[in-house]
C-alpha positions as CSV (number, residue, x, y, z in Angstrom):
1,M,-17.6,-5.6,-4.4
2,F,-16.6,-4.6,-7.9
3,P,-16.6,-1.1,-9.4
4,P,-17.9,-1.0,-13.0
5,G,-15.0,-1.6,-15.4
6,G,-12.8,-2.7,-12.5
7,R,-9.6,-4.6,-12.8
8,V,-9.9,-7.7,-10.7
9,G,-7.3,-10.3,-9.8
10,V,-8.7,-13.7,-9.1
11,A,-6.6,-15.7,-6.6
12,V,-6.6,-19.2,-7.9
13,S,-4.8,-22.0,-6.1
14,G,-6.2,-24.7,-8.4
15,G,-8.5,-26.1,-5.6
16,A,-12.3,-26.4,-6.0
17,D,-13.2,-23.1,-4.4
18,S,-10.9,-20.8,-6.4
19,V,-11.6,-22.6,-9.7
20,C,-15.3,-22.2,-9.0
21,L,-14.8,-18.5,-8.3
22,L,-12.8,-18.0,-11.5
23,D,-15.5,-19.7,-13.6
24,V,-18.3,-17.7,-12.0
25,L,-16.5,-14.4,-12.5
26,A,-15.5,-15.2,-16.0
27,E,-19.1,-15.7,-16.8
28,L,-20.2,-12.5,-15.1
29,A,-17.3,-10.3,-16.3
30,P,-18.8,-9.2,-19.7
31,R,-22.1,-8.3,-17.9
32,W,-20.2,-6.3,-15.2
33,E,-17.5,-5.0,-17.5
34,L,-14.8,-6.6,-15.4
35,K,-11.2,-7.0,-16.5
36,L,-9.9,-10.3,-15.0
37,E,-6.4,-11.4,-14.3
38,V,-5.3,-14.6,-12.5
39,L,-2.9,-14.7,-9.6
40,H,-1.2,-17.8,-8.3
41,L,1.4,-18.2,-5.6
42,D,3.5,-21.4,-5.6
43,H,4.4,-22.1,-2.0
44,Q,7.0,-24.6,-3.1
45,L,6.0,-26.9,-0.2
46,R,5.0,-30.0,-2.2
47,G,7.7,-30.3,-4.9
48,A,6.3,-31.6,-8.2
49,E,2.8,-31.4,-7.0
50,S,3.1,-27.6,-6.4
51,A,4.6,-27.1,-9.8
52,A,1.8,-29.1,-11.4
53,D,-0.8,-26.9,-9.6
54,A,0.9,-23.8,-11.0
55,E,0.8,-25.3,-14.5
56,F,-2.8,-26.3,-14.1
57,V,-3.8,-22.7,-13.2
58,R,-1.7,-21.3,-16.1
59,E,-3.5,-23.5,-18.6
60,L,-6.9,-22.6,-17.0
61,A,-6.2,-18.8,-17.3
62,A,-5.0,-19.4,-21.0
63,S,-8.2,-21.3,-21.8
64,L,-10.2,-18.2,-20.6
65,G,-7.9,-15.7,-22.4
66,L,-6.8,-14.2,-19.1
67,E,-3.4,-12.8,-18.1
68,F,-1.6,-15.0,-15.6
69,H,0.7,-13.9,-12.8
70,L,2.9,-16.5,-11.0
71,R,4.9,-15.9,-7.9
72,R,7.1,-18.4,-6.2
73,A,7.8,-18.1,-2.5
74,D,10.1,-20.0,-0.1
75,V,7.4,-20.4,2.5
76,L,9.3,-23.0,4.5
77,G,12.2,-20.6,4.8
78,M,9.9,-17.7,5.7
79,A,8.4,-19.7,8.5
80,A,11.7,-20.2,10.2
81,G,10.2,-21.9,13.2
82,D,6.9,-20.0,13.0
83,N,3.5,-21.5,12.1
84,L,3.7,-22.8,8.5
85,E,0.1,-22.0,7.8
86,Q,0.6,-18.4,9.0
87,A,3.8,-18.0,6.9
88,A,1.9,-19.2,3.8
89,R,-0.9,-16.8,4.5
90,R,1.5,-13.9,4.9
91,A,3.2,-14.8,1.6
92,R,-0.1,-14.8,-0.3
93,R,-1.3,-11.6,1.3
94,A,2.0,-9.8,0.4
95,F,1.7,-11.0,-3.2
96,F,-1.9,-9.8,-3.6
97,L,-1.3,-6.5,-1.8
98,E,1.5,-5.7,-4.1
99,F,-0.9,-5.5,-7.1
100,L,-3.5,-3.5,-5.1
101,R,-1.0,-1.0,-3.6
102,E,0.7,-0.4,-6.9
103,G,-2.6,0.3,-8.6
104,R,-2.3,-2.6,-11.0
105,L,-5.6,-4.0,-9.7
106,D,-8.7,-2.6,-8.1
107,R,-9.8,-5.7,-6.3
108,V,-8.4,-9.2,-5.5
109,A,-11.1,-11.8,-5.3
110,L,-10.6,-14.7,-2.9
111,G,-12.4,-18.1,-3.0
112,H,-13.4,-18.4,0.7
113,T,-16.8,-20.0,1.3
114,R,-19.2,-20.0,4.2
115,S,-17.7,-23.3,5.2
116,D,-14.3,-21.6,5.5
117,Q,-16.0,-18.8,7.5
118,A,-17.4,-21.4,10.0
119,E,-14.1,-23.0,10.4
120,T,-12.4,-19.7,11.0
121,V,-15.0,-18.7,13.7
122,L,-14.7,-22.0,15.5
123,F,-10.8,-21.9,15.3
124,R,-10.7,-18.4,16.7
125,F,-13.2,-19.2,19.4
126,L,-11.1,-22.1,20.6
127,R,-8.1,-19.7,20.7
128,G,-10.0,-17.3,23.0
129,S,-10.8,-14.5,20.5
130,G,-13.2,-11.8,21.4
131,T,-15.7,-10.3,19.0
132,A,-13.0,-8.7,16.9
133,G,-11.6,-12.2,16.1
134,L,-15.0,-13.8,15.8
135,A,-15.8,-11.2,13.1
136,A,-13.5,-13.5,11.0
137,M,-13.5,-12.8,7.2
138,R,-15.3,-9.9,5.8
139,P,-16.9,-9.9,2.3
140,V,-15.1,-6.6,1.4
141,T,-12.0,-5.2,3.1
142,E,-10.5,-1.8,3.1
143,E,-7.4,-3.1,1.3
144,G,-9.5,-4.3,-1.7
145,F,-10.0,-8.0,-1.0
146,V,-13.4,-9.4,-1.8
147,R,-15.0,-12.8,-1.1
148,P,-17.9,-13.4,-3.5
149,L,-18.5,-16.9,-2.3
150,L,-18.7,-16.2,1.4
151,E,-22.4,-17.1,1.6
152,V,-21.9,-20.3,-0.4
153,D,-21.2,-23.7,1.2
154,R,-18.4,-25.9,0.0
155,A,-20.9,-28.6,-1.0
156,D,-22.5,-26.2,-3.4
157,V,-19.1,-25.4,-4.9
158,L,-18.4,-29.1,-5.5
159,E,-21.9,-29.6,-7.0
160,Y,-21.4,-26.6,-9.3
161,L,-18.1,-27.9,-10.7
162,T,-19.3,-31.5,-11.0
163,Q,-22.4,-30.6,-12.9
164,R,-20.4,-28.5,-15.4
165,G,-17.5,-31.0,-15.7
166,I,-14.9,-28.5,-14.6
167,P,-11.8,-30.1,-13.2
168,W,-9.8,-28.9,-10.2
169,R,-6.8,-29.9,-8.2
170,E,-6.7,-31.6,-4.8
171,D,-4.0,-30.3,-2.4
172,S,-2.7,-33.3,-0.5
173,S,-1.8,-31.1,2.5
174,N,-5.5,-30.4,3.0
175,T,-5.8,-33.8,4.6
176,D,-2.8,-33.5,6.8
177,R,-4.0,-33.6,10.4
178,A,-0.9,-31.9,11.6
179,F,-2.5,-28.6,10.6
180,A,-5.1,-27.3,13.2
181,R,-7.4,-26.1,10.4
182,N,-7.6,-29.6,8.9
183,R,-8.5,-31.2,12.2
184,I,-11.3,-28.7,12.6
185,R,-12.5,-29.2,9.0
186,H,-12.3,-33.0,9.0
187,E,-12.8,-34.0,12.6
188,L,-14.2,-31.4,15.0
189,L,-16.7,-29.6,12.9
190,P,-18.3,-32.7,11.3
191,M,-18.6,-34.3,14.8
192,L,-20.3,-31.2,16.3
193,T,-22.6,-30.9,13.3
194,R,-23.5,-34.6,13.5
195,D,-23.9,-34.8,17.3
196,W,-25.0,-31.3,18.3
197,N,-26.5,-29.1,15.6
198,P,-26.9,-29.9,11.8
199,A,-27.0,-26.2,11.1
200,L,-23.7,-25.4,12.9
201,T,-22.0,-24.1,9.8
202,E,-24.8,-21.6,9.2
203,I,-24.8,-20.6,12.9
204,L,-21.1,-20.0,13.0
205,A,-21.3,-17.9,9.8
206,Q,-24.1,-15.9,11.4
207,T,-21.9,-15.4,14.5
208,A,-19.3,-13.8,12.2
209,L,-21.9,-11.5,10.7
210,L,-23.2,-10.4,14.1
211,A,-19.6,-9.8,15.3
212,Q,-18.8,-7.7,12.2
213,E,-21.8,-5.5,12.8
214,E,-20.8,-5.1,16.5
215,E,-17.3,-4.2,15.5
216,D,-18.5,-1.7,12.9
217,Y,-20.5,0.1,15.5
218,W,-17.6,0.1,18.0
219,R,-15.2,1.3,15.4
220,G,-17.0,4.7,15.3
221,E,-17.1,4.9,19.1
222,I,-13.5,4.0,19.5
223,D,-12.4,6.5,16.9
224,R,-14.2,9.2,19.0
225,L,-12.6,7.9,22.3
226,A,-9.2,7.6,20.7
227,E,-9.2,11.3,19.7
228,T,-9.9,12.2,23.4
229,F,-7.8,9.7,25.3
230,L,-4.9,8.5,23.1
231,V,-1.8,10.7,23.0
232,E,0.9,10.0,20.4
233,S,4.3,9.4,22.1
234,P,6.7,8.4,19.3
235,P,7.5,5.6,18.9
236,G,4.5,4.6,21.0
237,V,1.1,5.7,22.3
238,M,0.0,6.9,25.8
239,L,-3.3,6.9,27.6
240,R,-4.3,7.8,31.2
241,A,-4.9,5.0,33.7
242,S,-7.7,7.1,35.3
243,A,-9.5,7.3,31.9
244,L,-9.4,3.5,31.5
245,R,-10.8,3.1,35.1
246,E,-13.6,5.5,34.4
247,L,-14.7,4.1,31.0
248,P,-17.1,1.1,30.8
249,R,-15.1,-2.1,30.7
250,A,-16.2,-2.9,27.1
251,A,-15.0,0.5,25.9
252,A,-11.8,0.3,27.9
253,R,-10.9,-3.0,26.3
254,R,-11.5,-1.8,22.8
255,L,-9.5,1.4,23.5
256,I,-6.6,-0.7,24.6
257,R,-6.8,-2.7,21.4
258,R,-6.8,0.5,19.4
259,A,-3.8,1.8,21.3
260,V,-2.0,-1.5,20.5
261,R,-2.9,-1.2,16.8
262,D,-1.6,2.4,16.7
263,A,1.6,1.5,18.5
264,R,2.4,-1.7,16.7
265,G,0.6,-1.4,13.3
266,D,-1.9,-4.2,14.0
267,A,-3.6,-6.0,16.8
268,R,-3.0,-9.6,15.6
269,S,-2.2,-12.2,18.3
270,I,-3.5,-9.8,21.0
271,D,-6.0,-11.7,23.0
272,F,-8.1,-11.3,26.2
273,R,-5.2,-11.9,28.6
274,H,-3.0,-9.3,27.0
275,V,-5.7,-6.6,27.3
276,E,-6.4,-7.6,30.9
277,Q,-2.7,-7.1,31.7
278,V,-3.0,-3.5,30.6
279,L,-6.2,-3.0,32.5
280,R,-4.6,-4.4,35.7
281,L,-1.8,-1.7,35.2
282,A,-4.6,0.9,35.3
283,E,-6.5,-0.5,38.3
284,R,-4.4,1.1,41.0
285,Q,-5.0,4.8,41.8
286,A,-1.2,5.5,41.5
287,G,2.0,3.7,41.0
288,H,4.4,2.2,38.5
289,G,4.6,-1.1,36.7
290,R,5.0,-2.8,33.3
291,A,3.6,-5.7,31.3
292,Q,4.9,-7.5,28.3
293,I,2.5,-8.1,25.4
294,P,3.3,-9.4,21.9
295,G,5.6,-6.9,20.2
296,L,5.0,-4.2,22.8
297,E,5.9,-3.2,26.3
298,A,3.2,-1.5,28.4
299,V,4.8,0.9,31.1
300,R,2.8,2.6,33.9
301,S,4.3,5.8,35.4
302,F,2.0,7.9,37.6
303,D,-1.3,8.2,35.8
304,W,0.1,7.4,32.3
305,I,0.4,4.1,30.5
306,R,2.6,4.0,27.5
307,L,2.7,1.3,24.8
308,I,5.9,1.1,22.9
309,P,7.5,-1.4,20.5
310,K,10.0,-3.7,22.3
311,G,13.5,-2.5,22.0
312,Q,12.6,1.1,21.2
313,G,12.6,2.6,24.6
314,A,14.7,5.6,25.5
315,S,16.9,3.9,28.1
316,Q,19.9,4.3,25.8
317,D,19.0,7.8,24.7
318,P,22.2,9.8,24.8
319,G,20.3,13.1,25.3
320,Y,21.2,16.4,23.6
321,R,23.1,19.6,24.2
322,F,23.6,22.5,21.7
323,A,24.0,26.3,21.6
324,V,21.0,28.6,21.4
325,S,20.7,32.3,21.0
326,V,18.2,35.1,21.3
327,P,16.1,35.4,19.2
328,G,15.8,31.8,18.1
329,R,13.5,28.9,17.7
330,Y,14.6,25.3,18.3
331,R,13.1,21.8,18.0
332,V,13.5,19.7,21.1
333,P,15.3,16.6,19.6
334,G,13.2,13.5,19.5
335,T,9.9,15.3,20.1
336,T,7.4,17.5,18.2
337,Q,7.9,20.4,20.6
338,E,9.8,23.6,20.0
339,I,11.4,26.2,22.2
340,S,11.5,29.9,21.3
341,L,13.6,32.6,22.9
342,E,12.5,36.1,22.3
343,P,13.8,39.5,23.5
344,V,11.2,41.5,25.4
345,E,11.2,45.2,26.1
346,G,9.9,45.9,29.6
347,F,8.4,43.4,32.1
348,P,5.1,42.2,30.7
349,G,2.2,43.1,33.0
350,A,-1.3,41.7,33.3
351,E,-2.4,44.3,30.8
352,S,-0.4,42.6,28.1
353,G,-2.4,39.4,28.4
354,Y,0.7,37.5,29.3
355,N,0.4,35.0,32.1
356,T,3.0,36.4,34.6
357,E,2.2,33.6,37.1
358,R,4.1,31.3,34.8
359,K,7.1,33.6,34.8
360,D,9.0,32.1,31.8
361,L,11.2,35.2,31.8
362,L,14.9,35.5,32.3
363,D,16.9,38.6,33.2
364,R,19.3,38.8,30.3
365,G,21.7,41.0,32.2
366,R,22.3,38.3,34.8
367,I,23.1,35.5,32.4
368,P,26.8,34.7,32.8
369,G,27.6,33.5,29.3
370,P,26.4,31.8,26.1
371,L,23.1,29.9,26.3
372,Q,22.7,26.2,25.7
373,L,19.7,23.9,25.5
374,R,20.2,20.4,26.8
375,S,18.2,17.5,28.1
376,W,17.7,16.7,31.8
377,R,20.4,14.7,33.5
378,P,20.1,12.7,36.7
379,G,21.2,14.8,39.6
380,D,20.1,18.1,38.1
381,R,19.0,20.6,40.7
382,Y,18.2,24.3,40.9
383,R,16.0,26.8,42.9
384,P,12.9,27.7,41.0
385,V,11.1,31.0,41.6
386,G,9.3,30.8,44.9
387,G,11.6,28.1,46.3
388,A,13.5,28.5,49.5
389,R,16.3,26.2,48.5
390,Q,17.6,24.1,45.6
391,V,15.6,21.0,44.7
392,K,16.3,18.1,42.4
393,L,14.4,18.2,39.2
394,K,13.6,14.5,39.8
395,R,11.6,15.6,42.9
396,L,9.8,18.2,40.8
397,F,9.0,15.5,38.2
398,Q,7.5,13.3,41.0
399,L,5.4,16.2,42.4
400,A,4.1,17.0,38.9
401,G,3.4,13.4,38.0
402,V,5.8,13.5,35.0
403,P,6.2,10.0,33.7
404,V,9.7,8.5,33.6
405,W,10.0,8.4,29.8
406,A,9.2,12.1,29.4
407,R,12.1,13.1,31.6
408,R,14.9,12.0,29.4
409,K,14.3,14.7,26.8
410,W,13.1,17.3,29.2
411,P,14.5,20.7,28.0
412,I,16.8,22.7,30.3
413,I,18.4,26.0,29.4
414,I,21.9,26.5,30.9
415,S,24.8,28.9,30.9
416,E,28.2,27.8,32.0
417,D,26.7,24.6,33.4
418,T,24.3,26.6,35.6
419,I,20.6,25.8,35.1
420,L,18.7,29.0,34.2
421,W,15.3,27.5,33.3
422,A,13.5,24.1,33.2
423,A,10.4,23.4,31.1
424,Q,7.2,23.7,33.1
425,F,9.0,24.6,36.3
426,G,10.3,28.0,35.1
427,P,13.4,30.1,35.6
428,A,15.9,29.8,38.5
429,A,15.2,32.4,41.2
430,E,18.6,33.9,40.7
431,Y,18.0,34.6,37.0
432,A,14.3,35.3,36.8
433,A,13.3,38.6,35.4
434,S,11.5,41.3,37.5
435,P,9.9,44.7,36.8
436,A,13.4,46.1,37.4
437,S,15.0,44.1,34.6
438,R,16.3,46.2,31.7
439,E,16.7,43.3,29.2
440,I,14.4,40.3,29.3
441,V,14.3,37.0,27.5
442,R,10.9,35.3,27.2
443,I,10.8,31.5,26.7
444,L,7.9,30.1,24.8
445,G,7.0,26.6,23.8
446,S,4.8,25.0,21.2
447,G,3.2,21.6,20.9
448,G,2.0,21.6,24.5
449,L,5.5,21.7,26.0
450,L,4.9,24.6,28.5
451,G,1.2,24.9,28.7
452,D,-1.1,23.4,31.3
453,G,-3.2,20.3,30.9
454,E,-2.8,16.9,29.4
455,S,0.3,17.5,27.3
456,R,2.3,19.8,29.6
457,F,5.4,17.7,29.1
458,P,7.1,16.4,26.0
459,V,5.7,13.0,25.2
């Protein structure tokens, strides 16, 4: 939990658990060469009582010769109709993370006990959480939070403080039954312990440990699957419906949660029914559809499912159009793909190693005027090489299974409003190069734009 000589912030509310934690760490600090500082967030929810808590913690830190950091937050204003407990938790987390991310502290120690862990597991179970939620609180997190008392019961904390005559503050809101956590702590958990199993707190804490170990195993598996099946599609993430159908259900569910996390930044508030909505999108062999999940929209188009933050779709994308020249290399706006136009001397044959089947070659002598690169527009049509007549690009998209969101930025090369070439579908028959062409322009793409396979279109 603590690196030798580490700088540790102790989060102290003034309650029994955090006061106990501070006292224990203050005793151990010389032995472990820890440099302690005290962090306190005043939620400003209980008026004079909140101010008195802050003063109590200040004096406690001074008595131990420790630096004290106080932050006041308007939690009630932050909640703005949201859950007050969650708003307070976010405020504390932001305060503590500030010290960790700025490198002012190596760890922030939190006073959660095994009793807190049991309450969290029961609370999340009642909300319908899977194993990710039942993993509850970890003793050490990647951000730098540690919970040294996580295997200690609240009763042991109270006994420790009482025997040593150490005072603490009682938060009056902890008895308010309006908060779900308090109802679990003071009503449901005691009733279940009394009437069903005296060891329930320990069992729930063990459940958290088992869930953590399960999730640790799956994390490595999902990292591997994500590399194979998830495709970045800024500002979202794509995956194939067929891949979800073929994976074991347990792996598919976790892969969806990973896609949500990558697209949204976290998977909080994502529960079983949200994951099932995405799975239902994937169940059909083909088709289109969409599902709304917290903070994201899941859209199915052909074999692709895309998760994208709400309000960030490309429906209002104005497209692009700009002049290009030969030679030249150009980024396709809004994508990671690039288009290169290169002069070629002589028609490339099979001996050159160039794939002439793809025929991304234009006869420069037939081009009527300056070149432009623009995005696809509804109604665009042309006659690709091998075609008997003009066809709408929309029809080609449908035949190729190009999802709707990829079409809006699809690169088209034109001259005097005439389509000369379209990504993946090649040059127009009237402007395609042949062995008789004297000047040839070769069009190349990077980032999977023109090649075969999974990313043959701009995502």
